C-alpha positions in Angstrom: -14.4 3.4 14.8 -14.6 1.2 11.7 -11.6 -0.9 10.9 -11.9 -0.4 7.2 -14.3 0.7 4.5 -15.2 -0.9 1.2 -16.3 1.3 -1.6 -17.7 -1.2 -4.0 -17.4 -0.7 -7.8 -18.3 -2.8 -10.8 -14.9 -3.0 -12.6 -12.2 -5.5 -12.5 -9.6 -3.5 -10.4 -9.5 -3.4 -6.7 -7.6 -0.7 -5.0 -6.1 -1.7 -1.7 -5.1 1.0 0.8 -3.7 -0.6 3.9 -1.6 2.5 5.2 -3.8 5.5 4.7 -5.5 5.3 8.2 -4.4 7.5 11.2 -6.6 5.9 13.8 -5.0 4.6 17.0 -7.0 3.3 19.7 -6.6 5.5 22.9 -5.3 2.6 25.0 -2.6 2.0 22.4 -1.8 5.6 21.8 -1.2 6.1 25.4 1.8 3.8 25.1 3.5 5.5 22.1 6.3 7.9 22.8 6.5 11.4 21.5 8.2 10.1 18.3 5.5 7.6 17.8 2.8 10.1 18.2 4.0 11.9 15.0 2.6 9.0 12.9 5.4 10.0 10.4 5.2 6.8 8.6 1.6 7.2 7.3 0.8 7.0 3.7 -0.4 10.5 3.9 -3.5 11.4 1.8 -3.4 8.3 -0.3 -7.2 7.8 -0.1 -7.6 11.4 -1.5 -5.0 10.9 -4.2 -6.7 7.9 -5.7 -10.3 9.2 -5.1 -12.4 8.9 -8.2 -9.4 8.1 -10.4 -11.2 4.9 -11.9 -14.8 5.2 -11.4 -15.8 1.6 -11.5 -12.9 0.4 -9.3 -13.6 -1.1 -5.8 -11.7 0.5 -2.9 -10.8 -1.3 0.3 -9.1 1.2 2.7 -7.9 0.5 6.3 -8.5 3.3 8.9 -6.0 1.7 11.4 -2.6 3.1 11.6 0.4 0.8 10.8 1.8 1.4 14.3 -1.2 -0.4 15.7 -0.5 -3.4 13.3 0.9 -3.3 9.7 -1.9 -4.6 7.3 0.8 -5.2 4.7 3.0 -7.4 6.7 3.0 -11.2 6.8 0.7 -12.2 9.7 3.2 -14.8 10.7 5.9 -12.1 11.2 8.1 -13.3 8.4 10.2 -10.4 6.8 9.4 -9.3 3.4 13.0 -8.1 2.7 15.5 -10.5 4.5 18.7 -8.9 5.3 17.4 -5.2 4.6 16.1 -2.8 7.3 12.4 -2.8 7.6 9.7 -2.7 10.1 7.8 -5.5 11.6 4.1 -6.7 11.9 3.8 -4.4 14.9 6.5 -1.9 14.3 8.9 -1.3 17.2 10.7 1.7 15.3 9.8 4.2 12.7 11.2 4.2 9.2 14.3 6.1 10.6 15.1 3.2 13.1 14.0 5.4 16.1 11.8 3.8 18.8 8.1 4.7 18.7 7.0 3.1 22.1 7.6 4.4 25.6 10.2 2.6 27.5 8.6 -0.8 28.6 5.5 -0.3 26.5 6.3 -2.5 23.6 3.5 -4.9 22.7 3.8 -8.5 23.9 3.3 -11.5 21.6 -0.2 -11.9 23.0 -1.0 -8.3 22.2 0.2 -8.7 18.7 -2.0 -11.6 18.1 -5.0 -9.7 19.6 -4.3 -6.8 17.1 -4.0 -9.3 14.2 -7.3 -10.8 15.0 -9.0 -7.4 15.5 -7.6 -5.3 12.7 -5.3 -7.3 10.2 -7.6 -10.2 9.7 -10.8 -8.3 9.1 -9.2 -5.9 6.5 -7.7 -9.0 4.6 -11.0 -10.8 4.8 -12.7 -7.8 3.2 -9.9 -7.6 0.5 -10.3 -11.2 -0.2 -14.1 -11.0 -0.5 -13.9 -8.3 -3.0 -11.2 -9.9 -5.1 -13.2 -13.1 -5.3 -16.5 -11.2 -6.0 -14.7 -9.3 -8.9 -13.1 -12.6 -10.3 -16.6 -14.3 -10.2 -17.8 -11.5 -12.6 -14.9 -11.1 -14.8 -13.0 -14.4 -14.6 -10.1 -12.5 -13.1 -9.3 -9.7 -10.6 -6.6 -7.1 -10.3 -5.3 -5.8 -7.1 -3.6 -2.5 -7.4 -2.1 -1.8 -3.9 -1.6 1.8 -3.2 1.3 3.1 -1.2 3.4 6.2 -0.6 6.5 7.0 1.4 9.1 9.6 2.0 11.6 9.9 -1.0 14.7 10.0 1.5 14.9 7.5 4.3 18.5 6.5 4.8 17.6 3.7 7.2 15.5 1.8 4.4 17.4 2.7 1.2 20.3 4.8 -0.1 19.9 8.2 -2.0 16.6 9.4 -3.3 13.8 6.9 -4.2 12.4 7.0 -7.7 9.0 8.8 -8.0 7.1 5.6 -9.0 8.2 2.2 -7.7 6.3 -0.8 -9.3 6.4 -4.1 -7.5 5.4 -7.5 -8.8 7.8 -9.6 -6.8 10.0 -10.1 -10.0 6.9 -10.8 -12.2 5.5 -13.5 -10.0 2.4 -11.7 -8.9 0.6 -10.7 -12.2 0.6 -11.7 -15.9 3.6 -10.4 -17.9 1.4 -8.2 -20.1 0.1 -6.3 -16.9 3.5 -5.7 -15.5 4.7 -4.5 -18.9 1.8 -2.0 -19.5 2.1 -0.6 -16.0 5.8 -0.1 -16.4 5.5 1.2 -20.0 2.9 3.9 -19.0 4.8 5.1 -15.8 8.2 5.1 -17.6 6.7 7.3 -20.3 5.5 9.9 -17.7 7.7 12.8 -16.2 8.3 10.7 -13.1 11.3 8.5 -12.5 10.2 4.8 -12.5 11.6 1.6 -11.3 10.3 -1.9 -11.6 11.0 -4.3 -8.7 13.6 -2.1 -7.1 13.7 -1.5 -3.3 10.1 -2.2 -3.1 9.1 -5.4 -4.8 5.6 -5.7 -3.4 4.4 -6.1 0.1 2.6 -9.1 1.8 -0.8 -8.3 0.0 0.9 -8.2 -3.4 2.6 -11.5 -2.9 -0.3 -13.1 -1.1 -3.0 -12.3 -3.6 -0.9 -12.3 -6.7 -1.8 -15.8 -8.0 -1.9 -15.0 -11.9 -2.5 -18.7 -12.7 -5.7 -18.6 -10.6 -6.9 -15.3 -12.5 -5.7 -13.1 -9.4 -3.1 -10.5 -10.4 -1.5 -8.0 -8.0 0.7 -5.1 -8.4 2.1 -2.5 -5.8 2.7 1.1 -6.5 4.8 2.9 -3.9 4.9 6.6 -4.8 7.5 9.0 -3.4 5.4 11.6 -1.4 7.4 14.3 -2.9 5.2 13.8 -6.0 2.1 15.0 -4.4 2.9 16.6 -1.0 4.0 20.1 -0.5 6.9 18.9 1.6 7.7 15.4 3.2 7.4 16.8 6.7 4.7 17.8 9.1 2.0 19.0 8.6 2.1 16.6 5.5 0.2 19.0 3.3 -1.6 17.6 0.1 -0.5 19.8 -2.9 -3.4 20.1 -5.2 -1.4 21.1 -8.2 1.2 18.3 -7.7 -1.5 15.8 -7.2 -3.5 16.8 -10.1 -0.5 16.1 -12.4 0.3 12.9 -10.8 -3.3 11.7 -11.0 -3.4 12.1 -14.7 -0.6 9.5 -15.0 -2.1 7.2 -12.3 -5.5 7.4 -14.2 -3.8 6.5 -17.6 -2.0 3.6 -15.9 -5.1 2.1 -14.2 -7.0 2.5 -17.5 -4.2 0.6 -19.4 -4.0 -2.1 -16.8 -7.8 -2.6 -17.0 -7.8 -2.6 -20.8 -5.0 -5.2 -20.9 -6.4 -7.4 -18.3 -9.7 -7.5 -20.2 -8.0 -8.3 -23.4 -6.1 -11.2 -21.8 -9.3 -12.5 -20.3 -11.2 -12.4 -23.6 
């Protein structure tokens, strides 16, 4: 089983997809409890949702499930959202705060390090390589990190999550023009939109977003209600919903690419 795939394009945007994978190695799957086996916290169908949206974009997608190790968490284990409920580098609970490992089967620190080296590090090495390749060609690169989540998770946030959640860590991870155009296009859509709300950008966005060096990063956290039939098993992809959403995602990506090229010229 490949840890990740790279679909290389010629444009300046790289689509990161760290949470779309559902593969759990057998020896790890055997230690999950019934709840863990549901894999409920997957970014369901995120690869399909973005497929072909921007023909010249590069895509870096992980195939490893976040319960094995979360490729969008700090490898040092530092919390992205201090003081708020969240999950760890190797989650011990799901997004509802319920245990995912059988009793006594939680991974040790040594196991976490082994998983980091086997799955987290290779994905990010590939992502770094593609961003640097793109930057060498254009003088800059834009990471658009693709995520989705259930719209109602009381353990993580109150009420219903907006449809489109743009994260730039308060504007630190990309040029202000890129942040502004992304927000403008999403806010003009039929979807409720927030900038730097509950999801301000995960580790990848914050790690790679260094605009002073020509590396821009932005996270899009979508409510799964925007493209799934229901936010429950079997997590069906709704082609009609997805088609509507894809139109706005395509326009947003096109606008980000145009403004980034303008800034660089």
